[in-house]
VOLUMKOL-934333 format. One line per field, with one value per residue (C-alpha): residue number from 1; x negated, z, y negated. Coordinates in nm, 2 decimals, decimal comma, padded with zeros to 4 digits, always signed. Each point is the difference from the previous one (the first is absolute). Layout:
num: NUM | ...
u: X | ...
w: Z | ...
v: Y | ...
This chain:
num: 1 | 2 | 3 | 4 | 5 | 6 | 7 | 8 | 9 | 10 | 11 | 12 | 13 | 14 | 15 | 16 | 17 | 18 | 19 | 20 | 21 | 22 | 23 | 24 | 25 | 26 | 27 | 28 | 29 | 30 | 31 | 32 | 33 | 34 | 35 | 36 | 37 | 38 | 39 | 40 | 41 | 42 | 43 | 44 | 45 | 46 | 47 | 48 | 49 | 50 | 51 | 52 | 53 | 54 | 55 | 56 | 57 | 58 | 59 | 60 | 61 | 62 | 63 | 64 | 65 | 66 | 67 | 68 | 69 | 70 | 71 | 72 | 73 | 74 | 75 | 76 | 77 | 78 | 79 | 80 | 81 | 82 | 83 | 84 | 85 | 86 | 87 | 88 | 89 | 90 | 91 | 92 | 93 | 94 | 95 | 96 | 97 | 98 | 99 | 100 | 101 | 102 | 103 | 104 | 105 | 106 | 107 | 108 | 109 | 110 | 111 | 112 | 113 | 114 | 115 | 116 | 117 | 118 | 119 | 120 | 121 | 122 | 123 | 124 | 125 | 126 | 127 | 128 | 129 | 130 | 131 | 132 | 133 | 134 | 135 | 136 | 137 | 138 | 139 | 140 | 141 | 142 | 143 | 144 | 145 | 146 | 147 | 148 | 149 | 150 | 151 | 152 | 153 | 154 | 155 | 156 | 157 | 158 | 159 | 160 | 161 | 162 | 163
u: -01,16 | +00,27 | -00,06 | +00,28 | -00,16 | -00,32 | +00,20 | +00,09 | -00,25 | -00,07 | -00,06 | -00,38 | +00,00 | +00,23 | -00,22 | -00,30 | +00,20 | +00,14 | -00,35 | -00,12 | +00,28 | -00,04 | -00,38 | +00,07 | +00,22 | +00,33 | +00,30 | +00,17 | +00,37 | +00,16 | +00,36 | +00,17 | +00,32 | +00,17 | +00,10 | +00,22 | +00,21 | -00,17 | +00,23 | -00,03 | -00,03 | -00,31 | -00,15 | +00,07 | -00,14 | -00,32 | -00,07 | +00,04 | -00,22 | -00,28 | +00,02 | -00,10 | -00,35 | -00,24 | +00,07 | +00,31 | -00,02 | +00,32 | +00,02 | +00,26 | +00,18 | -00,06 | +00,31 | -00,01 | -00,03 | +00,30 | +00,21 | -00,08 | +00,10 | +00,30 | +00,13 | -00,03 | +00,16 | -00,28 | -00,21 | +00,18 | -00,33 | -00,31 | -00,31 | -00,19 | +00,28 | +00,02 | -00,37 | -00,04 | +00,29 | -00,16 | -00,34 | +00,14 | +00,09 | -00,26 | +00,04 | -00,09 | -00,38 | -00,01 | +00,24 | -00,06 | +00,22 | +00,05 | +00,18 | +00,09 | +00,34 | -00,18 | -00,31 | -00,18 | -00,29 | -00,03 | +00,00 | -00,27 | -00,21 | +00,05 | -00,03 | +00,19 | -00,03 | +00,37 | +00,28 | +00,34 | +00,35 | +00,35 | +00,18 | +00,23 | -00,29 | -00,11 | -00,38 | +00,03 | +00,17 | -00,27 | -00,21 | -00,37 | +00,06 | -00,22 | -00,28 | -00,01 | +00,04 | -00,28 | -00,24 | +00,10 | +00,23 | +00,36 | +00,34 | +00,27 | +00,36 | +00,14 | +00,37 | +00,18 | +00,22 | +00,35 | +00,22 | -00,26 | -00,11 | -00,07 | +00,29 | +00,23 | -00,11 | +00,05 | +00,34 | +00,10 | -00,13 | +00,21 | +00,30 | +00,03 | -00,03 | +00,13 | -00,33
w: +00,36 | -00,04 | +00,15 | +00,25 | +00,12 | +00,08 | +00,27 | +00,19 | +00,29 | +00,28 | +00,33 | -00,02 | -00,36 | +00,10 | +00,30 | -00,24 | -00,25 | +00,27 | +00,14 | -00,34 | -00,05 | +00,34 | -00,04 | -00,32 | +00,21 | -00,13 | +00,22 | +00,03 | +00,06 | +00,14 | -00,01 | +00,02 | -00,07 | -00,15 | -00,33 | -00,09 | -00,27 | -00,11 | -00,05 | -00,05 | +00,37 | +00,01 | -00,31 | +00,14 | +00,34 | -00,13 | -00,25 | +00,27 | +00,24 | -00,26 | -00,05 | +00,37 | -00,07 | -00,26 | +00,03 | +00,10 | +00,17 | +00,03 | +00,26 | -00,13 | +00,23 | -00,10 | -00,08 | +00,35 | +00,17 | -00,20 | +00,10 | +00,36 | -00,02 | -00,23 | +00,03 | -00,18 | -00,33 | -00,05 | -00,19 | -00,32 | -00,20 | +00,10 | +00,13 | -00,33 | -00,19 | +00,25 | +00,02 | -00,38 | -00,02 | +00,27 | -00,17 | -00,34 | +00,12 | -00,09 | +00,34 | +00,19 | +00,02 | +00,21 | +00,13 | +00,27 | +00,15 | +00,38 | +00,19 | +00,32 | +00,07 | +00,04 | -00,18 | +00,33 | -00,05 | -00,36 | +00,09 | +00,27 | -00,27 | -00,28 | +00,21 | -00,25 | +00,01 | -00,04 | +00,11 | -00,17 | +00,06 | -00,10 | +00,20 | +00,15 | +00,24 | +00,27 | +00,07 | +00,32 | -00,19 | -00,28 | +00,07 | +00,01 | +00,05 | +00,31 | -00,18 | -00,28 | +00,22 | +00,23 | -00,28 | -00,11 | -00,28 | -00,07 | +00,01 | -00,23 | -00,09 | -00,34 | -00,08 | -00,13 | -00,31 | +00,15 | -00,11 | -00,10 | +00,19 | -00,09 | +00,23 | -00,19 | -00,33 | +00,13 | +00,12 | -00,33 | -00,19 | +00,23 | -00,05 | +00,36 | -00,04 | +00,36 | +00,17
v: +01,37 | -00,26 | -00,34 | +00,05 | +00,32 | -00,19 | -00,20 | +00,32 | +00,05 | +00,25 | -00,18 | +00,03 | -00,13 | -00,29 | -00,10 | -00,02 | -00,21 | -00,23 | -00,05 | -00,10 | -00,25 | -00,15 | -00,03 | -00,20 | -00,24 | +00,13 | +00,00 | +00,34 | +00,01 | +00,32 | +00,11 | +00,34 | +00,18 | +00,31 | -00,17 | +00,29 | -00,16 | -00,32 | -00,29 | -00,38 | -00,05 | +00,21 | -00,17 | -00,35 | +00,09 | +00,16 | -00,27 | -00,27 | +00,20 | +00,01 | -00,37 | -00,05 | +00,14 | +00,14 | +00,37 | +00,19 | +00,34 | +00,20 | +00,28 | +00,25 | +00,25 | +00,36 | +00,22 | +00,15 | -00,34 | -00,13 | +00,31 | -00,06 | -00,36 | +00,00 | +00,36 | +00,33 | -00,12 | -00,25 | -00,08 | +00,02 | -00,03 | +00,19 | -00,18 | +00,05 | -00,17 | -00,28 | -00,06 | -00,02 | -00,25 | -00,22 | +00,02 | -00,10 | -00,35 | -00,27 | -00,16 | +00,32 | +00,06 | +00,32 | +00,26 | +00,26 | +00,26 | +00,03 | +00,27 | -00,17 | -00,17 | -00,33 | -00,14 | -00,09 | +00,23 | -00,10 | -00,37 | +00,06 | +00,17 | -00,25 | -00,32 | -00,22 | -00,37 | -00,05 | +00,23 | -00,04 | +00,13 | -00,11 | -00,27 | +00,26 | +00,05 | -00,24 | -00,04 | +00,21 | +00,28 | +00,03 | +00,30 | -00,09 | -00,38 | +00,01 | +00,17 | -00,25 | -00,30 | +00,12 | +00,00 | -00,35 | +00,10 | -00,12 | +00,17 | -00,13 | +00,08 | -00,03 | -00,08 | +00,30 | -00,01 | +00,02 | +00,29 | +00,25 | +00,31 | +00,36 | +00,10 | -00,22 | +00,14 | +00,36 | -00,09 | -00,15 | +00,31 | +00,22 | -00,23 | -00,10 | -00,38 | -00,06 | +00,10
């Protein structure tokens, strides 16, 4: 098994691993997304998220979840491709798939110490903020790299730069 594959977890495996980390006093950071076409904005965001704690867990939307959220033409890359790419980053410690439109159930299960989203969200709009705050954790936003989004990349590929 390749090192990146060792970072891909089922939910039961992840809960065991997070429990071990937290028992050792390590702060677990959680974020989520589709990460369909990974670009510099994703890399910057994830690396900054990891620096907020000791371990970074990424919840990754399944293919069906992405299609429900973004439409039938998405994702462009299947979940196994997306999860391996996420797991290959040194700053990502664990990746788990989730099939819902939001990561609320996953956040309730994982009970991260720090919940992170991009600064295009307000605290009140971050799914699971109440769960994390109720257990004494923190919720943070990270500045996004301006001018980068998967939708913009797709538009550029399609030659429609006015989207």
